[in-house]
C-alpha positions as CSV (number, residue, x, y, z in Angstrom):
1,M,-8.5,142.4,139.2
2,L,-7.9,141.6,135.5
3,W,-6.1,138.6,134.0
4,H,-4.9,139.9,130.6
5,V,-4.6,137.3,127.8
6,Y,-3.5,137.7,124.2
7,P,-5.7,134.9,122.7
8,L,-3.9,134.3,119.4
9,G,-0.6,133.7,121.1
10,F,-2.1,132.0,124.2
11,S,-3.8,129.4,121.9
12,G,-0.9,128.9,119.5
13,A,-2.8,130.2,116.6
14,E,-1.3,130.6,113.1
15,R,0.5,133.8,112.3
16,S,-1.8,134.7,109.5
17,A,-5.5,134.4,108.7
18,L,-6.8,131.0,107.6
19,P,-7.8,130.6,103.9
20,A,-11.5,131.4,103.4
21,R,-12.6,127.8,103.1
22,E,-10.6,126.4,106.0
23,P,-12.7,125.3,109.0
24,A,-12.6,127.3,112.2
25,R,-10.1,126.0,114.8
26,H,-12.2,126.6,117.9
27,R,-9.2,127.5,120.0
28,L,-11.1,130.1,122.1
29,R,-12.5,127.2,124.0
30,Q,-9.0,126.5,125.4
31,L,-9.5,129.6,127.7
32,E,-12.4,127.9,129.4
33,R,-10.0,125.4,131.0
34,W,-8.1,128.3,132.5
35,L,-10.9,130.2,134.1
36,D,-10.7,128.4,137.4
37,Y,-6.9,129.1,137.4
38,A,-7.6,132.8,136.9
39,V,-10.2,132.9,139.7
40,E,-7.9,131.0,142.1
41,L,-5.3,133.6,141.2
42,G,-7.7,136.2,142.5
43,C,-9.0,137.7,139.2
44,N,-12.6,138.6,138.5
45,G,-12.0,140.1,135.0
46,L,-10.7,138.6,131.8
47,L,-9.1,141.2,129.6
48,L,-8.8,139.7,126.1
49,G,-6.5,140.8,123.3
50,P,-8.0,140.9,119.8
51,V,-10.4,138.1,118.9
52,F,-11.9,139.5,115.7
53,S,-11.2,138.5,112.1
54,A,-7.8,139.9,111.2
55,E,-5.0,139.6,108.8
56,T,-2.2,138.6,111.2
57,H,-1.6,139.7,114.8
58,G,-5.2,140.8,115.5
59,Y,-4.6,144.6,115.4
60,D,-5.2,144.6,111.7
61,T,-8.9,143.9,111.9
62,V,-10.9,143.0,108.8
63,D,-14.3,142.2,110.3
64,H,-15.3,143.4,113.8
65,F,-18.4,141.3,113.7
66,R,-16.7,137.9,113.3
67,I,-14.5,135.9,115.6
68,D,-11.2,135.2,113.9
69,S,-11.5,131.6,112.5
70,R,-8.1,130.8,114.0
71,L,-9.8,131.2,117.4
72,G,-13.2,129.8,116.4
73,D,-16.6,131.3,115.8
74,E,-19.3,133.3,117.6
75,S,-20.6,130.2,119.5
76,D,-17.1,129.7,121.0
77,F,-17.3,133.3,122.2
78,D,-20.7,132.8,123.7
79,A,-19.5,129.7,125.5
80,L,-16.5,131.5,127.0
81,V,-18.6,134.4,128.2
82,A,-21.1,132.0,129.7
83,A,-18.4,130.0,131.5
84,A,-16.8,133.2,132.8
85,G,-20.1,134.5,134.0
86,R,-20.8,131.4,136.0
87,R,-17.6,132.2,137.9
88,G,-18.3,135.8,138.4
89,V,-15.7,136.9,135.8
90,R,-16.5,139.7,133.3
91,V,-14.9,139.6,129.8
92,V,-13.4,142.8,128.4
93,L,-12.7,142.9,124.7
94,D,-9.9,144.7,122.8
95,G,-11.4,147.2,120.3
96,V,-9.1,148.3,117.6
97,F,-10.9,151.3,116.3
98,N,-8.1,153.7,115.3
99,H,-7.0,151.7,112.3
100,V,-7.9,148.5,110.3
101,G,-6.1,146.1,108.0
102,R,-6.0,146.7,104.3
103,A,-8.3,143.8,103.7
104,F,-11.1,145.6,105.6
105,P,-14.0,145.6,103.2
106,A,-14.7,149.3,103.4
107,F,-11.1,150.0,102.6
108,Q,-11.1,147.6,99.7
109,V,-14.1,149.5,98.2
110,A,-12.3,152.8,98.8
111,G,-9.0,151.5,97.3
112,N,-10.7,150.2,94.2
113,G,-13.1,153.1,93.7
114,G,-10.7,156.0,94.4
115,P,-11.5,159.2,96.3
116,G,-15.1,159.1,95.0
117,A,-15.9,155.7,96.4
118,P,-18.7,155.7,99.0
119,T,-16.4,154.6,101.8
120,A,-13.4,156.7,100.9
121,R,-14.4,159.2,103.6
122,W,-13.9,156.5,106.3
123,F,-10.1,156.8,106.0
124,K,-7.6,159.6,106.6
125,R,-5.4,160.9,103.9
126,T,-1.8,161.9,104.1
127,A,-1.0,165.6,104.6
128,D,-0.5,166.0,100.8
129,G,-3.6,164.0,100.0
130,A,-1.7,161.6,97.8
131,D,-2.5,158.5,99.7
132,Y,-4.3,157.0,102.7
133,A,-2.7,157.6,106.1
134,V,-1.2,154.7,108.1
135,F,-0.7,154.2,111.8
136,E,2.7,155.1,113.1
137,G,4.5,154.0,109.9
138,H,2.9,150.5,109.7
139,G,1.9,150.3,106.0
140,H,-0.7,147.6,106.6
141,L,-2.6,149.5,109.2
142,V,-4.9,152.1,107.6
143,E,-6.2,154.9,109.8
144,L,-9.9,155.6,110.2
145,D,-11.1,159.2,109.9
146,H,-12.9,159.8,113.2
147,D,-14.5,163.0,111.9
148,E,-16.6,160.8,109.6
149,P,-20.1,160.1,111.0
150,A,-20.2,156.7,109.4
151,V,-17.1,155.7,111.3
152,L,-18.7,156.7,114.6
153,A,-21.9,154.8,113.8
154,Y,-19.9,151.7,112.9
155,V,-17.9,151.8,116.2
156,I,-21.1,152.2,118.2
157,E,-22.7,149.3,116.3
158,V,-19.7,147.0,117.0
159,M,-19.5,147.9,120.7
160,T,-23.2,147.4,121.3
161,Y,-23.3,144.1,119.3
162,W,-20.7,142.4,121.5
163,L,-22.0,143.9,124.7
164,G,-25.3,142.4,123.7
165,R,-23.6,139.0,123.4
166,G,-22.3,139.3,127.0
167,A,-19.1,141.3,127.0
168,G,-18.6,143.5,130.0
169,G,-16.5,146.3,128.5
170,W,-13.9,147.4,126.0
171,R,-10.2,148.2,126.0
172,L,-9.7,150.9,123.3
173,D,-6.5,150.2,121.5
174,A,-4.3,153.2,120.6
175,A,-6.9,155.5,122.2
176,Y,-4.3,158.2,122.4
177,A,-4.4,158.5,118.6
178,V,-8.1,159.2,118.5
179,P,-9.6,162.6,119.4
180,P,-11.2,162.2,122.8
181,A,-14.4,163.9,121.6
182,F,-14.9,160.8,119.3
183,W,-14.8,158.4,122.3
184,A,-17.1,160.7,124.3
185,K,-19.8,160.4,121.6
186,A,-19.3,156.7,121.2
187,V,-19.3,155.9,124.9
188,Q,-22.3,158.1,125.6
189,A,-24.3,156.3,122.9
190,V,-23.3,152.8,124.0
191,R,-24.0,153.5,127.6
192,E,-27.6,154.4,126.8
193,A,-28.1,150.7,126.1
194,F,-25.4,149.3,128.4
195,P,-24.9,151.7,131.4
196,D,-22.6,149.3,133.2
197,A,-20.1,148.8,130.4
198,W,-16.5,149.6,131.3
199,F,-14.2,151.4,129.0
200,L,-10.4,151.4,129.2
201,G,-8.3,153.6,127.0
202,E,-4.7,152.8,126.0
203,V,-2.8,156.1,126.6
204,I,1.0,156.0,126.7
205,H,1.9,159.6,127.5
206,G,0.3,163.0,128.2
207,D,-2.3,164.1,130.7
208,Y,-4.0,160.8,131.5
209,A,-6.7,162.3,133.7
210,A,-7.6,165.1,131.2
211,Y,-7.9,162.6,128.4
212,A,-10.1,160.2,130.4
213,N,-12.3,163.0,131.6
214,E,-12.8,164.5,128.1
215,A,-13.3,161.1,126.5
216,G,-15.7,159.8,129.2
217,L,-13.5,156.6,129.7
218,D,-13.5,154.7,133.0
219,A,-9.8,154.0,133.1
220,I,-6.5,154.9,131.3
221,T,-3.3,152.7,131.1
222,Q,-0.7,154.0,133.6
223,Y,2.5,153.6,131.7
224,E,4.4,156.1,133.8
225,L,4.0,154.0,136.9
226,W,4.9,150.8,135.0
227,K,8.2,152.2,133.9
228,A,9.1,153.7,137.3
229,I,8.5,150.4,139.1
230,W,11.0,148.3,137.2
231,S,13.4,151.1,136.5
232,S,13.7,152.2,140.1
233,L,14.3,148.6,141.2
234,N,17.0,148.1,138.6
235,D,18.7,151.3,139.4
236,R,18.1,150.9,143.2
237,N,16.8,154.4,143.1
238,F,13.5,154.8,145.0
239,F,13.5,158.5,144.4
240,E,12.2,157.7,140.9
241,L,9.4,155.6,142.2
242,E,8.4,158.1,144.9
243,H,8.2,160.8,142.2
244,A,6.1,158.6,139.9
245,L,3.8,157.7,142.8
246,G,3.4,161.4,143.6
247,R,2.2,161.9,140.0
248,H,0.0,158.9,140.4
249,N,-1.7,160.5,143.4
250,A,-2.3,163.6,141.3
251,F,-3.9,161.5,138.6
252,L,-6.1,159.8,141.1
253,G,-7.2,163.1,142.5
254,S,-8.0,164.7,139.1
255,F,-10.0,161.9,137.5
256,D,-13.7,162.7,137.5
257,D,-16.6,160.6,138.7
258,G,-14.6,157.7,140.1
259,R,-12.5,157.1,137.0
260,L,-9.2,155.3,137.7
261,P,-5.8,154.5,136.2
262,Q,-5.3,151.0,135.0
263,T,-2.1,149.7,136.5
264,F,0.2,146.9,135.4
265,V,3.8,145.6,135.5
266,G,3.4,143.7,132.2
267,N,1.2,143.6,129.1
268,H,1.2,142.3,125.5
269,D,3.4,145.2,124.3
270,V,6.3,145.3,126.7
271,T,9.2,143.1,127.9
272,R,8.2,140.6,130.6
273,L,8.8,141.8,134.1
274,A,11.0,138.8,134.9
275,T,13.2,139.7,132.0
276,E,13.2,143.4,132.6
277,L,14.4,143.1,136.2
278,N,18.1,142.6,136.6
279,D,17.6,140.9,140.0
280,D,14.9,138.3,140.4
281,R,14.9,139.0,144.2
282,H,13.0,142.2,143.3
283,F,10.1,140.6,141.5
284,G,8.1,140.6,144.7
285,H,8.9,144.3,145.3
286,A,7.4,145.2,141.9
287,L,4.3,143.1,142.5
288,A,3.8,144.6,146.0
289,V,3.9,148.1,144.6
290,L,1.3,147.2,142.0
291,M,-1.0,145.6,144.5
292,C,-0.7,148.5,147.0
293,A,-1.1,151.4,144.6
294,G,-4.5,152.9,143.7
295,G,-6.1,151.9,140.4
296,V,-7.3,148.8,138.6
297,P,-4.5,146.3,138.4
298,S,-4.0,143.6,135.7
299,V,-1.8,140.6,135.5
300,Y,-0.5,139.6,132.1
301,Y,-0.8,135.9,131.4
302,G,2.4,134.1,132.2
303,D,3.7,136.8,134.5
304,E,2.1,134.9,137.4
305,Q,4.4,132.0,136.4
306,G,7.5,134.1,136.1
307,F,7.6,133.8,132.3
308,R,10.4,135.6,130.5
309,G,10.3,137.3,127.2
310,L,12.1,140.2,125.4
311,K,10.2,142.7,123.3
312,E,12.1,143.4,120.1
313,H,11.4,146.1,117.6
314,R,11.4,144.0,114.5
315,E,9.0,141.7,112.5
316,G,8.0,138.9,114.9
317,G,9.5,140.9,117.8
318,D,6.4,140.3,120.0
319,D,6.4,136.6,119.7
320,A,8.5,136.0,122.9
321,I,6.0,138.1,125.0
322,R,2.9,136.5,123.5
323,P,3.6,132.7,123.9
324,A,1.4,129.7,123.8
325,F,0.1,128.3,127.0
326,P,-0.1,124.5,127.6
327,A,-3.4,122.6,127.4
328,S,-4.1,123.0,131.2
329,P,-2.5,124.4,134.4
330,A,-1.3,120.9,135.2
331,D,1.1,121.1,132.3
332,L,2.9,124.2,133.5
333,L,6.5,123.8,134.6
334,P,6.9,123.4,138.4
335,D,9.4,126.3,138.7
336,G,6.7,128.9,138.0
337,W,4.3,128.1,140.8
338,R,6.3,130.1,143.4
339,Y,5.4,133.2,141.3
340,Y,1.8,132.1,141.2
341,R,1.6,131.7,145.0
342,L,3.2,135.1,145.4
343,H,0.6,136.7,143.1
344,Q,-2.2,134.9,145.1
345,R,-0.9,136.3,148.4
346,L,-0.6,139.8,147.2
347,I,-3.8,139.8,145.2
348,G,-5.5,138.3,148.3
349,F,-4.2,141.2,150.4
350,R,-5.6,143.7,148.0
351,R,-9.0,142.0,147.9
352,R,-9.1,142.0,151.7
353,H,-8.5,145.7,151.6
354,P,-10.7,147.0,148.8
355,W,-10.1,150.6,149.8
356,L,-6.7,150.3,148.1
357,V,-8.4,150.9,144.7
358,R,-8.4,154.6,145.6
359,A,-5.5,154.7,148.0
360,R,-3.0,157.5,148.0
361,T,0.7,156.9,148.8
362,E,3.2,159.0,150.6
363,A,6.8,158.4,151.5
364,A,7.2,157.9,155.2
365,H,10.9,157.2,154.7
366,L,12.9,157.6,151.5
367,E,16.5,156.9,150.5
368,Q,18.2,155.4,147.6
369,S,17.6,151.7,148.4
370,A,15.0,151.9,151.1
371,L,11.4,153.2,150.9
372,A,8.5,153.1,153.3
373,L,5.2,154.0,151.6
374,R,2.2,154.9,153.8
375,L,-1.1,153.9,152.0
376,R,-4.2,155.8,153.0
377,G,-7.8,155.3,152.0
378,E,-10.6,157.8,151.9
379,R,-11.9,156.9,155.4
380,D,-10.3,157.0,158.8
381,G,-8.6,153.8,159.7
382,E,-7.8,152.8,156.1
383,Q,-4.1,152.6,156.4
384,A,-1.2,150.3,155.6
385,L,2.6,150.5,155.2
386,L,4.7,149.0,152.4
387,L,8.4,148.7,153.3
388,L,10.8,148.1,150.5
389,N,14.5,147.3,150.8
390,V,16.7,146.6,147.8
391,G,20.0,147.1,149.7
392,D,22.5,144.4,150.5
393,T,21.9,144.6,154.2
394,E,18.8,144.5,156.4
395,F,17.2,147.8,157.2
396,R,15.1,148.9,160.1
397,F,12.6,151.6,159.2
398,A,12.1,154.3,161.8
399,V,8.4,155.0,161.0
400,D,5.2,155.0,163.0
401,A,3.5,151.6,162.7
402,A,1.1,151.9,165.6
403,G,-1.8,149.6,165.3
404,L,-0.4,147.8,162.2
405,E,0.8,144.2,162.0
406,V,2.6,142.2,159.4
407,A,0.2,141.2,156.7
408,E,2.6,139.9,154.0
409,R,6.3,139.8,153.6
410,G,8.9,138.6,151.2
411,G,10.9,135.4,152.0
412,V,10.2,132.9,154.6
413,T,10.3,133.3,158.4
414,E,11.0,130.3,160.6
415,A,8.0,129.2,162.6
416,G,7.9,130.7,166.0
417,A,10.6,133.2,165.3
418,A,10.2,136.7,166.7
419,V,9.5,139.2,163.9
420,D,10.4,142.8,164.2
421,P,7.8,144.3,161.8
422,L,10.0,147.2,160.9
423,L,13.1,145.2,160.2
424,V,13.2,144.2,156.5
425,P,15.9,141.8,155.3
426,A,18.2,142.6,152.4
427,H,16.4,142.6,149.1
428,S,13.0,142.0,150.7
429,W,9.7,143.8,151.5
430,T,7.0,143.8,154.1
431,I,3.4,145.0,154.2
432,L,1.9,146.1,157.5
433,A,-1.9,146.6,157.8
């Protein structure tokens, strides 16, 4: 279970790199104060956004071997990894290896020396060869040429260096833009020294399983399921969710060697769940689906407090979804703790049923506003039911629940009240296990 944090935003760092002579700010240490909070939430992995020296938002890297001075230095990283390790938490780093910022030294050499410069081969050219290629129209992000052996050697060196300093794995940013054969070579080389390293690829569309298998990655971001969860709740159309879960089952079945989708209802690139949903009563439904579906789930920092934020496609449009956190959990606003406790309950349920990581789902009952999902593990007896009702009236599911009892449910039931496990109140949910 991953707690996903965007460190530059989390720590309130400056928008642009510090001048060369400015002292490091040591903000990475702030995360140490939040490790117990993450563990108490139920997480055993810390998925970090970019921490390396960059021009602005971190995805315009200029030095993969240095911690961005807005966050601190290498000693701050070492301290965070050590503190996480003492709590049984693995740290996963964000590797931006598809493109770099224009201040990247090898690009500076290429730009100043022209096509004949020794590092010019590191970078892709436009189709007409007139200029260097940029990533998805972002002029400040220059694309690396993944057919160049020196680029492969560089990426391998970066990965092994930080794994050697205690990182547990890598999220590969914009993995979909890189030929999977490149990752296969890099991952194989890195695993020779670090066989337990974990590799997550950012893939937005396409054949997730085929890409993961060819690239040798352990996990792929599951954007299809993310979209279906909030969209089906907003439209009160569980046919969309059931279809997406059917595809999710197929992905689980086609991943080789235990590879898994990485599931989420929020991350650093999308509108916050609490903002995306048009009815706050359905927040628990979304989280329940996430915690019951197969895969490796993550919680994006602030979602566990019900933070709101709209992603906008403009300069600075990510600011609202990458906010600063206060100095400590004690400084959080009181209204958010109900979301935290809900996360604790549902993450706790998942951790008590570890077979859910490979669970398949099937619809035991399906209609527009009511859905019963039967969850099955790989062994006999590994079974649960997730009952979802987004209708305006209570709904009793006519499904087989023999041997199952209420494990978690939305809302509050009066002490001593008789509970029909298959009767779900309006805009509520129940898990039977």
